Every structure is written in C-alpha cells, then in structure tokens.
C-alpha atoms as one frame of an Amber mdcrd trajectory, in Angstrom:
protein
 104.037 -22.166 -43.896 107.385 -22.781 -42.230 108.728 -19.175 -42.140 107.309
 -15.651 -41.744 106.455 -13.653 -44.866 109.344 -11.250 -44.179 111.820 -14.135
 -44.518 110.095 -15.814 -47.465 109.868 -12.674 -49.627 112.077  -9.786 -50.677
 110.870  -6.222 -49.899 109.251  -5.701 -53.321 107.489  -9.068 -53.155 106.329
  -8.416 -49.603 104.859  -5.038 -50.607 102.909  -6.739 -53.406 101.619  -9.480
 -51.087 100.472  -7.188 -48.272  98.966  -4.396 -50.405  95.228  -3.882 -49.690
  94.488  -1.381 -52.475  91.333  -1.836 -54.512  93.437  -2.097 -57.687  97.011
  -3.354 -57.847  99.308  -3.766 -60.847 102.362  -5.951 -60.199 105.006  -5.429
 -62.884 106.869  -8.725 -62.617 110.146  -8.974 -64.499 111.390 -12.280 -65.862
 112.450 -14.671 -63.102 111.265 -12.336 -60.341 109.041 -14.896 -58.574 105.603
 -13.722 -59.715 103.885 -17.081 -59.094 105.340 -17.027 -55.585 103.889 -13.551
 -55.055 100.428 -14.542 -56.308 100.234 -17.644 -54.120 101.524 -15.815 -51.028
  99.042 -13.016 -51.722  96.207 -15.570 -51.710  97.661 -17.057 -48.503  97.736
 -13.601 -46.857  94.184 -12.805 -47.997  92.840 -16.005 -46.420  95.029 -16.234
 -43.280  95.616 -12.648 -42.192  92.689 -10.795 -43.760  90.108 -13.560 -43.244
  88.775 -13.513 -46.797  86.633 -16.507 -47.769  88.459 -18.656 -50.391  85.210
 -19.032 -52.346  85.212 -15.292 -53.091  88.634 -15.430 -54.786  89.063 -16.014
 -58.526  92.635 -16.523 -59.775  93.024 -16.642 -63.548  95.991 -17.564 -65.722
  96.556 -18.683 -69.313  97.513 -22.346 -69.366  96.233 -25.425 -67.584  99.795
 -26.170 -66.493 100.151 -22.748 -64.843  96.748 -23.125 -63.178  97.706 -26.550
 -61.783 101.020 -25.213 -60.477  99.316 -22.267 -58.794  96.696 -24.542 -57.226
  99.362 -26.913 -55.905 101.346 -24.066 -54.361  98.255 -22.638 -52.678  97.360
 -26.081 -51.320 100.845 -26.396 -49.809 100.515 -22.990 -48.135  96.875 -23.520
 -47.080  96.487 -27.269 -46.508  92.760 -27.947 -46.318  91.908 -24.253 -45.938
  91.741 -23.256 -49.609  88.572 -25.193 -50.409  86.260 -23.155 -52.633  89.062
 -21.111 -54.193  88.752 -20.925 -58.016  92.033 -21.220 -59.938  91.463 -21.593
 -63.670  92.335 -20.441 -67.156  90.219 -17.709 -68.728  88.481 -20.224 -70.967
  87.780 -22.815 -68.279  86.494 -20.160 -65.869  84.147 -18.796 -68.547  83.001
 -22.315 -69.473  82.043 -22.941 -65.834  80.109 -19.680 -65.674  78.253 -20.506
 -68.884  77.330 -23.977 -67.615  75.644 -22.207 -64.686  74.261 -19.073 -66.336
  74.352 -19.755 -70.086  70.577 -19.802 -70.448  70.696 -16.001 -70.281  72.586
 -15.971 -73.607  70.779 -18.917 -75.192  73.105 -21.788 -74.219  72.010 -24.981
 -72.514  74.085 -26.464 -69.670  75.234 -29.189 -72.070  76.468 -26.871 -74.849
  79.322 -28.128 -77.026  82.731 -26.467 -77.068  84.111 -26.362 -80.616  87.855
 -26.795 -81.010  89.841 -25.369 -83.905  89.143 -28.316 -86.201  85.400 -28.201
 -85.468  85.347 -24.466 -86.162  87.221 -24.831 -89.461  84.763 -27.523 -90.567
  81.853 -25.243 -89.688  83.384 -22.494 -91.838  83.817 -25.013 -94.665  80.128
 -25.894 -94.424  79.166 -22.222 -94.535  81.327 -21.693 -97.612  79.561 -24.577
 -99.385  80.309 -24.608-103.110  82.607 -21.589-102.681  85.006 -23.623-100.556
  88.390 -24.515-101.961  89.097 -26.979 -99.175  90.198 -27.241 -95.581  93.198
 -24.944 -95.988  91.044 -22.032 -97.158  88.432 -22.734 -94.467  91.102 -22.757
 -91.764  92.546 -19.468 -93.024  89.115 -17.826 -92.958  88.372 -19.261 -89.519
  91.617 -17.780 -88.184  90.516 -14.344 -89.347  87.079 -14.863 -87.777  88.761
 -15.940 -84.549  90.990 -12.861 -84.618  87.981 -10.578 -84.960  86.121 -12.379
 -82.166  89.147 -12.180 -79.858  89.191  -8.432 -80.445  85.428  -8.211 -79.911
  84.894  -6.767 -83.392  81.760  -6.864 -85.517  81.951  -7.015 -89.330  81.643
  -3.240 -89.639  84.784  -2.755 -87.489  86.997  -5.179 -89.433  89.536  -3.287
 -91.562  90.097  -5.401 -94.675  91.880  -4.463 -97.903  90.205  -5.191-101.222
  92.968  -7.693-102.058  92.565  -9.657 -98.807  90.227 -12.457 -99.924  90.355
 -14.506 -96.670  89.669 -11.323 -94.710  86.719 -10.389 -96.929  85.270 -13.886
 -96.619  85.758 -13.753 -92.847  83.911 -10.441 -92.648  81.033 -11.881 -94.696
  80.846 -14.989 -92.514  81.441 -13.433 -89.084  77.759 -13.120 -88.175  76.560
 -16.283 -90.029  79.297 -18.205 -88.195  78.113 -16.946 -84.804  74.507 -17.756
 -85.735  75.499 -21.275 -86.817  77.220 -21.817 -83.473  74.082 -20.756 -81.641
  71.912 -23.077 -83.760  74.239 -25.919 -82.870  74.200 -24.997 -79.154  77.947
 -24.564 -79.423  80.729 -22.193 -78.429  84.213 -21.832 -79.857  87.067 -20.674
 -77.605  86.564 -17.008 -78.440  82.821 -17.480 -77.886  83.351 -18.648 -74.298
  84.762 -15.215 -73.527  82.318 -13.271 -75.698  79.215 -14.929 -74.238  80.334
 -14.243 -70.665  81.062 -10.660 -71.685  77.540 -10.392 -73.166  76.126 -11.820
 -69.973  78.035  -9.375 -67.738  77.325  -6.345 -69.904  73.590  -7.147 -69.842
  73.651  -6.507 -66.084  70.811  -8.934 -65.339  70.566 -11.326 -62.398  73.332
 -13.729 -63.594  75.767 -10.798 -63.855  74.895  -9.664 -60.329  75.311 -13.214
 -59.005  78.770 -13.530 -60.569  79.850 -10.123 -59.220  78.597 -11.041 -55.730
  80.464 -14.359 -55.801  83.911 -13.156 -56.923  84.936 -10.256 -54.694  88.689
 -10.681 -55.238  90.189 -11.118 -58.695  93.814 -12.008 -59.496  95.027 -12.286
 -63.098  98.433 -13.700 -64.039 100.292 -13.010 -67.332  98.136  -9.939 -67.913
 100.342  -8.838 -70.821  98.971 -11.847 -72.743  95.316 -10.815 -72.448  93.388
  -9.883 -75.568  90.916  -7.023 -75.653  87.909  -9.147 -74.706  89.738 -10.640
 -71.709  90.792  -7.164 -70.576  87.175  -5.982 -70.795  86.110  -8.964 -68.661
  88.683  -8.002 -66.024  87.532  -4.373 -66.016  83.858  -5.312 -65.653  84.470
  -7.887 -62.908  87.102  -5.759 -61.157  85.279  -2.440 -60.761  82.620  -3.642
 -58.281  84.981  -6.142 -56.612  86.726  -5.514 -53.302  90.101  -5.992 -54.982
  91.514  -6.633 -58.445  95.161  -7.548 -58.966  96.892  -8.010 -62.303 100.396
  -9.415 -62.669 102.403  -9.132 -65.854 105.370  -7.798 -67.760 104.872  -5.676
 -70.844 108.418  -6.606 -71.912 107.253 -10.208 -72.311 104.176  -9.540 -74.452
 104.917 -11.702 -77.518 101.535 -12.975 -78.653 100.094 -10.123 -80.720  99.495
 -12.622 -83.545  96.897 -14.359 -81.381  95.265 -11.198 -80.081  97.383 -10.277
 -77.031  97.742  -6.540 -76.452 100.932  -5.250 -74.823  99.135  -2.002 -73.908
  96.676  -3.778 -71.604  98.876  -3.178 -68.550  98.910   0.555 -69.269  95.169
   0.445 -70.024  94.574  -1.182 -66.636  96.280   1.747 -64.930  94.053   4.141
 -66.900  90.875   2.130 -66.187  91.710   2.076 -62.459  93.288   5.524 -61.822
  93.874   4.784 -58.134  95.748   1.554 -58.898  99.080   1.063 -57.185 102.076
  -0.096 -59.229 104.619  -2.440 -57.617 107.719  -3.479 -59.560 109.388  -6.868
 -59.069 112.896  -6.367 -60.462 115.058  -8.759 -58.450 115.733 -11.805 -60.603
 116.263 -15.275 -59.093 117.106 -17.059 -62.344 119.950 -15.520 -64.301 123.440
 -14.134 -63.777 124.002 -10.381 -63.671 125.690 -10.470 -67.085 122.668 -12.138
 -68.714 120.339  -9.618 -67.062 122.426  -6.683 -68.295 122.296  -8.119 -71.810
 118.496  -8.398 -71.517 118.183  -4.861 -70.127 120.272  -3.487 -72.996 118.245
  -5.260 -75.686 114.835  -4.216 -74.358 115.747  -0.616 -73.413 115.144   0.912
 -76.909 111.492  -0.207 -76.970 109.179   2.809 -76.800 106.221   3.093 -74.433
 107.311   0.373 -72.005 106.812   0.681 -68.249 110.392   1.238 -67.001 112.120
  -1.439 -64.945 115.626  -2.874 -64.703 116.335  -6.463 -63.717 119.113  -7.225
 -61.227 120.283 -10.136 -59.110 122.051 -10.592 -55.781 123.757 -13.640 -57.284
 126.874 -14.147 -59.404 128.013 -11.900 -62.216 128.542 -15.030 -64.318 130.359
 -15.719 -67.568 130.526 -13.275 -70.456 128.103 -13.521 -73.353 129.336 -15.376
 -76.442 128.413 -13.931 -79.861 129.411 -16.311 -82.632 129.338 -15.385 -86.304
 129.589 -18.060 -89.012 129.967 -18.009 -92.804 126.603 -19.694 -93.489 123.728
 -21.561 -91.872 125.425 -24.944 -92.211 128.447 -23.654 -90.309 126.074 -22.071
 -87.807 124.493 -25.473 -87.157 127.975 -26.873 -86.425 128.653 -23.942 -84.100
 125.351 -24.467 -82.274 126.238 -28.130 -81.758 129.708 -27.062 -80.548 128.094
 -24.769 -77.979 125.838 -27.598 -76.819 128.871 -29.889 -76.427 130.780 -27.131
 -74.639 127.988 -26.648 -72.108 127.724 -30.392 -71.445 131.506 -30.680 -70.980
 131.281 -27.846 -68.450 128.875 -29.940 -66.389 125.484 -28.756 -67.615 122.983
 -31.619 -67.872 121.887 -32.087 -71.525 118.228 -31.560 -70.636 119.240 -28.176
 -69.201 120.560 -27.002 -72.573 118.167 -25.285 -75.002 118.584 -24.190 -78.612
 116.126 -21.404 -79.448 115.227 -20.122 -82.918 112.762 -17.701 -84.508 111.112
 -20.107 -86.973 110.607 -23.869 -87.026 112.427 -24.218 -90.345 115.723 -23.254
 -88.676 115.832 -26.532 -86.782 116.553 -28.622 -89.894 120.360 -28.162 -90.212
 120.759 -28.202 -86.418 118.837 -31.477 -86.142 121.036 -33.013 -88.835 124.267
 -32.071 -87.048 122.970 -33.331 -83.695 121.932 -36.613 -85.327 125.350 -37.072
 -86.894 126.957 -36.478 -83.518 124.406 -38.804 -81.940 123.457 -36.072 -79.500
 119.912 -36.849 -78.253 117.451 -33.994 -78.655 113.754 -33.275 -78.561 111.744
 -30.678 -80.473 109.276 -28.797 -78.251 106.426 -26.664 -79.531 106.579 -28.333
 -82.891 107.368 -31.624 -84.560 110.618 -32.907 -85.959 111.483 -31.486 -89.314
 110.719 -34.596 -91.381 107.472 -35.135 -89.448 106.027 -31.729 -90.302 102.945
 -31.950 -92.488 104.157 -29.855 -95.390 107.505 -31.675 -95.404 105.771 -35.069
 -95.407 103.479 -33.866 -98.207 106.405 -32.884-100.424 108.285 -36.075 -99.576
 105.146 -38.050-100.533 105.152 -36.454-103.995 108.843 -37.302-104.397 108.276
 -40.889-103.277 105.439 -41.274-105.785 107.864 -40.208-108.509 110.075 -43.123
-107.480 107.364 -45.604-106.484 103.805 -44.801-107.645 102.558 -48.067-106.069
 102.697 -46.518-102.587  99.026 -46.156-101.591  99.964 -44.376 -98.360 101.717
 -41.584-100.247  99.059 -41.374-102.940  96.207 -41.048-100.457  98.185 -38.439
 -98.528  98.417 -36.083-101.514  95.283 -37.082-103.438  93.637 -33.834-102.366
  96.683 -31.961-101.047  96.606 -29.177-101.962  92.852 -29.063-102.431  91.837
 -30.075-105.965  88.176 -30.978-105.423  88.690 -34.692-104.749  86.521 -35.104
-101.678  85.874 -37.884 -99.199  83.198 -39.542-101.375  85.533 -39.838-104.354
  88.354 -40.973-102.133  86.148 -43.707-100.652  85.086 -44.945-104.083  88.701
 -45.116-105.234  89.833 -46.972-102.133  86.944 -49.430-102.539  87.867 -49.970
-106.202  91.493 -50.617-105.318  90.454 -53.173-102.723  87.952 -54.884-105.035
  90.417 -55.080-107.904  93.340 -55.920-105.603  95.507 -53.421-107.386  97.703
 -50.560-106.200  95.607 -47.438-106.247  97.710 -45.710-108.906  97.016 -48.582
-111.323  93.302 -48.057-110.793  93.634 -44.322-111.353  95.877 -44.678-114.397
  93.757 -47.330-116.173  90.735 -45.769-117.868  88.560 -48.892-117.669  89.429
 -49.639-114.045  88.811 -45.997-113.105  85.447 -45.963-114.900  84.443 -49.055
-112.919  84.950 -47.142-109.668  81.626 -45.340-110.211  82.842 -41.759-110.113
  80.743 -38.901-111.416  81.920 -37.046-114.505  83.385 -34.035-112.660  85.212
 -36.204-110.119  86.519 -38.426-112.929  88.037 -35.404-114.657  89.746 -34.238
-111.456  91.237 -37.681-110.802  92.545 -37.907-114.365  94.131 -34.474-113.996
  95.837 -35.689-110.813  97.183 -38.762-112.620  98.517 -36.539-115.404 100.204
 -34.364-112.775 101.962 -37.353-111.190 103.038 -38.785-114.536 104.384 -35.445
-115.734 106.207 -34.830-112.474 107.812 -38.285-112.552 109.120 -37.595-116.063
 110.473 -34.171-115.101 112.395 -35.340-112.040 113.815 -38.441-113.705 117.570
 -38.082-113.936 117.788 -34.652-112.280 119.560 -33.950-108.963 117.516 -34.223
-105.784 117.408 -30.466-105.080 116.060 -29.670-108.545 113.543 -32.497-108.185
 112.357 -31.194-104.805 111.895 -27.691-106.170 110.008 -29.001-109.205 107.746
 -31.130-107.026 106.988 -28.201-104.701 105.961 -26.077-107.676 104.192 -28.588
-109.927 102.207 -30.162-107.078 100.686 -26.807-106.144 101.981 -26.956-102.562
 103.893 -23.708-102.970 101.052 -21.884-104.664  98.456 -22.914-102.089 100.608
 -21.705 -99.187 101.616 -18.486-100.948  97.932 -17.585-101.328  97.382 -17.853
 -97.575 100.704 -16.404 -96.355 100.258 -12.876 -95.063  99.032 -11.020 -91.967
  97.414 -12.777 -89.031  97.951 -16.172 -87.464  96.902 -18.210 -90.520  99.249
 -16.200 -92.700 102.089 -16.689 -90.243 101.495 -20.442 -90.173 101.441 -20.613
 -93.974 104.653 -18.594 -94.141 106.295 -20.989 -91.660 105.183 -23.906 -93.840
 106.667 -22.213 -96.883 109.938 -21.859 -94.980 109.833 -25.560 -94.124 109.391
 -26.483 -97.790 112.296 -24.197 -98.584 114.316 -25.904 -95.865 113.619 -29.310
 -97.445 114.832 -28.026-100.815 117.941 -26.725 -99.037 118.409 -30.128 -97.361
 118.303 -31.740-100.808 120.814 -29.144-102.036 123.186 -30.048 -99.177 122.707
 -33.739 -99.931 123.592 -33.242-103.603 126.771 -31.358-102.702 127.872 -34.050
-100.257 126.945 -36.881-102.633 128.946 -35.383-105.481 131.921 -34.762-103.214
 131.855 -38.434-102.230 131.143 -39.758-105.705 127.707 -41.043-104.657 124.321
 -40.867-106.464 122.594 -37.490-106.071 119.138 -38.384-107.384 115.752 -38.407
-105.654 115.864 -42.071-104.627 119.209 -41.635-102.874 118.007 -38.499-101.092
 114.808 -40.174 -99.902 116.796 -43.084 -98.512 119.121 -40.725 -96.644 116.158
 -38.803 -95.227 114.455 -42.023 -94.081 117.606 -43.239 -92.348 118.068 -39.854
 -90.685 114.618 -40.055 -89.084 115.391 -43.606 -87.894 118.431 -42.305 -85.997
 116.201 -39.783 -84.215 113.941 -42.450 -82.825 116.703 -44.539 -81.262 118.996
 -41.761 -80.095 116.816 -40.741 -77.175 116.680 -44.188 -75.596 118.862 -45.643
 -72.871 120.439 -44.399 -69.649 122.260 -41.086 -69.724 120.573 -39.989 -72.929
 118.649 -36.968 -71.619 117.865 -34.890 -74.689 118.856 -31.336 -75.532 115.782
 -29.146 -76.147 115.101 -27.456 -79.490 112.233 -24.978 -79.665 111.006 -21.693
 -81.062 111.358 -18.595 -78.949 107.581 -18.426 -78.567 107.478 -21.968 -77.207
 110.224 -21.132 -74.680 108.100 -18.568 -72.841 107.824 -19.497 -69.162 110.720
 -21.978 -69.261 114.322 -21.731 -68.069 117.578 -23.575 -68.766 121.124 -23.516
 -67.418 122.522 -22.921 -70.921 120.801 -21.308 -73.906 121.948 -20.983 -77.508
 119.912 -18.504 -79.565 120.566 -18.778 -83.286 119.732 -16.905 -86.470 120.200
 -13.357 -85.175 120.087 -11.730 -88.594 118.151  -8.831 -90.041 115.047 -10.158
 -91.743 115.069 -13.383 -89.738 115.309 -12.007 -86.198 113.946  -9.356 -86.214
 111.709 -10.897 -88.812 110.940  -9.031 -92.025 107.588 -10.744 -92.677 104.698
  -8.375 -93.444 106.950  -5.324 -93.278 108.110  -6.197 -89.762 111.302  -4.124
 -90.026 109.374  -0.958 -90.920 106.409  -1.458 -88.571 107.226   0.035 -85.161
 104.801  -2.229 -83.284 106.037  -5.381 -85.034 109.654  -4.443 -84.380 108.870
  -3.760 -80.710 107.366  -7.250 -80.397 110.411  -8.809 -82.075 112.596  -7.035
 -79.521 110.410  -8.354 -76.693 110.779 -11.847 -78.133 114.561 -11.470 -78.064
 114.320 -10.330 -74.437 112.234 -13.390 -73.575 114.812 -15.674 -75.201 117.734
 -14.086 -73.356 115.996 -14.333 -69.983 115.437 -18.091 -70.383 119.150 -18.599
 -69.568 120.371 -19.159 -66.026 124.169 -19.489 -66.348 125.365 -19.509 -69.962
 124.147 -17.656 -73.057 125.409 -17.828 -76.646 124.023 -15.914 -79.632 124.816
 -17.030 -83.187 124.208 -15.738 -86.674 125.179 -16.596 -90.242 126.570 -14.304
 -92.917 124.746 -16.326 -95.588 121.661 -18.514 -95.454 120.041 -20.895 -97.925
 116.415 -20.543 -98.974 115.012 -22.842-101.650 118.563 -23.913-102.462 119.706
 -20.342-103.135 122.265 -18.598-100.928 121.465 -15.110 -99.622 123.872 -12.811
 -97.800 122.731 -11.772 -94.336 123.379  -8.841 -92.038 123.666  -9.471 -88.335
 120.715  -8.454 -86.181 120.363  -4.933 -84.854 119.703  -6.518 -81.458 123.364
  -7.527 -81.274 124.399  -3.906 -81.765 122.541  -2.923 -78.576 124.673  -5.200
 -76.372 127.591  -3.406 -74.649 131.009  -4.760 -75.665 132.004  -5.123 -72.004
 129.486  -7.967 -71.630 130.830  -9.986 -74.571 133.645 -12.522 -74.424 136.679
 -11.366 -76.423 137.857 -14.076 -78.787 141.002 -14.357 -80.912 140.794 -15.953
 -84.400 143.215 -18.738 -85.332 145.560 -17.156 -87.911 145.475 -20.073 -90.368
 141.763 -19.999 -91.173 140.219 -16.581 -90.529 137.088 -17.315 -92.592 136.033
 -20.092 -90.210 136.600 -18.162 -87.005 133.923 -17.408 -84.482 134.228 -13.916
 -83.139 133.389 -11.777 -80.172 131.883  -8.335 -80.468 135.270  -6.525 -80.410
 138.024  -8.481 -82.228 141.656  -7.275 -82.347 142.368  -3.928 -83.973 143.467
  -4.022 -87.581 144.525  -1.629 -90.309 143.666  -1.465 -94.000 146.585  -2.381
 -96.298 147.742   0.814 -97.941 145.706   2.927 -95.484 147.725   2.998 -92.207
 145.681   6.017 -91.113 142.529   3.880 -90.869 142.113   1.652 -87.804 139.337
  -0.969 -87.734 138.046  -1.659 -84.224 135.059  -3.919 -84.876 135.561  -6.284
 -87.792 133.795  -9.610 -88.049 136.940 -11.711 -88.351 135.240 -14.449 -90.358
 134.759 -11.930 -93.191 137.717  -9.636 -92.542 139.367 -10.218 -95.917 136.224
  -9.328 -97.890 135.675  -6.303 -95.694 139.196  -5.005 -96.218 138.754  -5.330
 -99.989 135.542  -3.321 -99.775 137.275  -0.558 -97.831 140.010   0.160-100.378
 139.279   3.454-102.084 135.976   4.020-100.260 134.765   7.397 -99.108 134.881
   6.963 -95.333 132.669   9.952 -94.614 129.638   8.408 -96.287 126.310  10.121
 -96.928 125.300  12.691 -94.337 121.848  13.068 -92.799 119.657  14.803 -95.380
 121.639  13.511 -98.361 119.768  12.163-101.389 120.890   8.623-102.260 120.080
   5.712-104.536 119.875   1.984-103.667 119.883  -0.748-106.320 116.732  -2.373
-104.919 114.823   0.392-103.132 115.531   3.287-105.524 115.894   6.927-104.474
 115.577   8.174-100.924 116.814  10.601 -98.276 119.048   9.758 -95.304 117.248
  10.477 -92.022 119.794   9.013 -89.555 123.218   7.345 -89.380 124.195   4.363
 -87.222 127.919   3.748 -87.020 130.507   5.009 -89.475 132.293   3.903 -92.621
 130.903   1.802 -95.461 129.600  -0.887 -93.122 127.794   1.632 -90.967 124.049
   1.661 -91.388 121.818   4.403 -92.704 118.144   4.987 -92.002 116.658   6.081
 -95.328 113.159   7.175 -96.293 112.748   5.757 -99.812 110.279   7.278-102.241
 108.615   4.008-103.180 108.819   1.765-100.115 109.104   3.826 -96.941 111.804
   3.694 -94.277 114.597   1.077 -94.532 117.892   0.482 -92.694 120.679  -0.331
 -95.165 124.459  -0.716 -95.111 126.132   2.532 -96.226 128.366   0.945 -98.864
 125.323  -0.220-100.838 124.027   3.277-101.604 125.365   6.030-103.843 124.823
   9.756-103.641 122.372  10.992-106.240 124.394  12.784-108.868 127.579  10.779
-108.208 128.799   8.047-110.506 126.315   5.213-110.128 127.075   1.584-111.027
C-alpha cells in the first residue's frame, strides 16, 4: 500500500476499517466506497492485527464482485493473502459440501442442478399431470421460493386458486427427495444443506466454525432468510462478523431478498456497532439530493443522507411527452444531447422498469443509427415470446418454413412431445417434403408412424395454422398480430402463469413483450398508410427483419461504442456519466402488478428501485414519462409517477415551451405561471405544458375546493369510497380513497364525484 490508511480513507471509512467489535454493521450508501472499505478492512486485519488469512471468509453475491474483491486484496496484500476465502454464497457452500457433505448424505462428486435441470426434474415428478415445460418451470420457481425462505410445505401460504402454488406445495418434499436420490443439489439446496449441517452441531459444524473466525458479508440487503440464518450461525461463535449493505438498495424481494435483514442483524447481535458511509464519490450533489428526496418517504429504513464534497452539478431534467412514441424520441434526444456535451456513448445508459419498454427506444436509435446494446436481456426481436409470435405470423405467410413450424409445434404446450417431433422430422426428411406438407397430407402423416393420440394433436395443430392463415389474410398487420397471439394460445398460456412470485413476474413481462409487438405492428400500419405503402403481415415481417439487420451492423467499426439499454434491476452496481430513466408513470413505475400500488411493501421496493436508478448517474440525469402509452395496440392515458412529486422544484431545470407547438413541449417541474381564461382569479403554477390546453378546458366551471377528507365519493371504475387524505389541490390534485370493494387507491380529484351530487 502506497499511503497510510488515514490518507486513503475518509473518517467514516476509517472507522469501519479499524473497528474491532465482535459484530459490525456498515450501512454503505450508493457510491460510498464499500468495496474499498471491505478490502482495506481485510488488509488491516492481516497486517495490523496479525489475523491469519485462512481464518477469513468474505462473501458476496456475484462471481464478478468476488473476483474484483479478490483482485483488490491481492494488490493490497501481494503474496500475503494466501488462504483467504473470497466467494459467493453458493460457491462457498458448494466447497463446504464437497468437504463435509457426507454428513447430509451427499458424495464429494454430487451434481449441482441449474434452473433447467430443476425444471426438468419437476416435469418428471408431474408425469402425466404435466402440461409442459412452462408449467414445470412455474412450479419450480415456487418450490425455489419456498426453499430460499427455508419453508416446509406446512408453512407455505397458498390460496385455493393458486394452482402452481398448490402443486409446488405438494411437490416440495418429493422434489427434495428426488434430488437426494440423484445425489444432486439445486442452488437453494446448497444453502439449505449447509444450514442443516451447521444446525446439527456435529463434528463438521465444529470444524467449519473453527476454520472461519472472521466473517465479512457484502450486499447484505440482498440476502434471503436462509443466507441470513447462515450468517447468524457462523457469526455468533466467530471472533468477528461484519455485514455491509444498504437497505435503500434492497430490490430483489422477488427472488427472496429481505430488506429487513440489516435490522434483523442488529437485533440478532445486540452489541453490534453501526457505522454509516454517507459520503458519495460517484454523483453530483444535485443527483444525491434527488435520490435523498425520493427515498425519504420509505418507512422503516435506517436513516442516512448521501452527500458529496464534489460539484453541485447540473439540474435534473424532467421531460413529459404526449405518448410513448414521443417519449422514445425524447430519450434518443437526451442520448444525443449527452454525447454532444462530451459524454462517451458507452457512458450513457437508458434505464426502464420492464423489458418491453425498450422496443420503441430501440427503433428510434436504429433509425438514427445510434449504436446500442441491451444488457440484462436480449434485443426486442430476439426475445423468445416475440420470436414465437413472429414464427406464427411467418407461417401464415409461408407455411413451408420448417424452422418456424418446429419452433411453435409445441409452443405453447399442446402435448406434442419430443418423440412425435422426431417422427415428424424423420418423415419430412424421408419424403423430402416441407414439414407442413407432411402434416397437412393425411396419407403422408399416417406414414410417419404416430400413435392415435399424437396424430389427433398434430391434426389439431394443422387446423389451427390453416384457420389462422385464413383469418389474417387481407387484414392489417396489427390485427393479424393480435389474432395470432390469441388463436395460437400464447396469450392464454402466459396469462395462466402471470401472478405473484418470480415465475409470475417473468410471464407478465412476456405478456408485455407480446403487447409491445402488437403495438409495433400498430405503429407500422399507421406509418405504412401515411406513406401509401402495404400494411399487411408480409410487409410488417419484412420491416421487422430489416430492423434487426441494422442492429447487427450498427455496433461495428471505430468510434461506434454503444449506448447501454437495461432494466433498473440489471443496472444495480453499475454507474454511468449520463442516465435517462424513462416510463415514470403510475402503474408502470411504480408498477401496479399484483396490487403493487396498494401494497406498502411492494411500493417501498419500487421506491428503492427508483433510488437505485437515480444513483447510477454521475453527472447528468433525465427522467421521462408519457401521458399516453400503447398496450396491445390500444392507447391508455397515464398519470405521472408519484416519485416525481417528491423531487423539490429547486433541483429541476426550468424549461420554457415554444409557443407554436405547446403539445409537443418537454417541460420542467415548474413551468411559467398561467391563468384560466374567464377565471383571472385562478393562477396555475404547475401545469404540464404539453397538455395545458386540455387541462384548462377541464378547469372551466370546476369546483376548486374538491372533496374534503372524510367525504363520501364515487369513482366510475372503483365505485363508492371515503377520502382519507388529499395530495395537492384543484381537480388535478390527488385523493387517497378507501373504496368499499377494492381497498385504498390514489386517484385524480376530477375523476370522482361527491355521493349525492349530480353524477355522470
């Protein structure tokens, strides 16, 4: 090390490094140098305190983070860190089981089952009850969730209408038994088996406790309940246990992470010392104040406030647009603006809540020939569900395409298994015919040697394709895409799985992607008609194919560093000079899925996700939203996100609309003051200028007082309810209402009427 600790670390960091308490909780804010603190703490333990490296276990969540930590320690302790264990939770547990697994019935050569292996095992257990890989994967996800929480079947809370959950509860113990018979472990099992081993307290447990006297855990807010129990068991007899995390960045509840684990650590170790790392080395003061304002309303968080000794930086830009297509143009404008200001393209990130949001943005970037890459996902037209729907559409145009036919032969599951598929492929090869001709010709199909039940399923599939081809013939591409999504069964299969838990979230994302493809076809039809071009399926498929070709060549060549597109979840742990966060609308972000806007815990996690997105930005931050958004070709009006309302106006760039086209104007949070025609007594301070004209029309003749707290009101969708709180004033203020039939909702005041008043 080239400089003393006092020069390498700020006072908070130094206190965390030098602390010799038995239990230490380091609350590390975003960009506060937590990895630096962990590595310097290991350095201090070895160099100053003389602790043997072999007695130290440092655990984090990703292989990348473990490698980075190991490299930093090696630079600080060249040659002296031999024996130190730096690993992920799963790799550390796998090593322990290779050594001590016999105590829980595992051989040293046990097999680790990945997600695909586990789903196949569930499918085997389902046997004749299985409806295919999609159902098996959904059930496995629920089994995995229970195992990550350390739950037995009796502790699983499942509603009577939750079929995947009921199946998972039935199979939880048979699944574990099948793993043991196979001498295998899934990822959750690696943790569970080590927990079993430690809780048994036999010789292997004592050997592990004697070996690891000092435990350090990074990203503790991401631990699930089983991981937290492992830390508690290993940490109590150890000489020291240190956890590092930030409850404000706990965003993985859907995969078992528990934001309360930091608080639980303090309760499990009452003498634990808490050290806060609040000085940020990443972002400007303005960005940090935006982040502090957004996260502050979350209940139950451990208080902290980020600050920097660096620049105040540029003001935040909040940009409202008429619809999602205009938003995509605005996002691309912000990317161009950042690049013109000198930001390298690969230091610009576009962040969104769901994968489906990337589709219009990708299209605009392609048209502008702006290179980009999609991280944490695949390009829109490469996503499985999108390719499946496109395959159905292509078969309507060209049924001779064997690639497309084989792709959807059993997608969604229709009981046409691998044996049948193999017989059909063999028949097509033997007869030297396109596969559809074999399927559609009774004699040729009979010659394939299928059993009666399989023959009936194949004929039903042929009838489906023929009927779909007839229905989409001559109709516009958007109508054809919607028909294909419905008739094929793709929509129905995903709707059955969509719901709570990780599998449900994935299915819901896939549904959104199908909806985004229908919307893409809708946009194509509008543009084709405006240009006098064909708007049918064949023309749309050609345009889509050419669009994906542009993607592949646009990232090549010197100076073509790509802009990054990713979900907010995928952005965790990364940083960029300029960030554009899009889709900040109620129902999208925060997300309304599974009652997210009424569930306090879900809403708190959505707010943490927004905080994570904001703190990815170093120098520039823009937030965008649309007043209308397309889903399945239909336009829905949107309300801007409540998170935007928490940002102080002083942090937002003031922007003036061009007078000629107010509906296309981007706006800041406090546009110029305006008055209502005919109502000079009313002054409007905060109008969204892109919808000012509509807003003014709505205000004429309105009762500006609005319903008071306690008033009984009626809403066209939610029915009767009682106002419990008011947010803002006037007709566009929001009311918190407890409705009789659906619980608490936040609605715009102008959309409710007082009970007993004239109702529309």
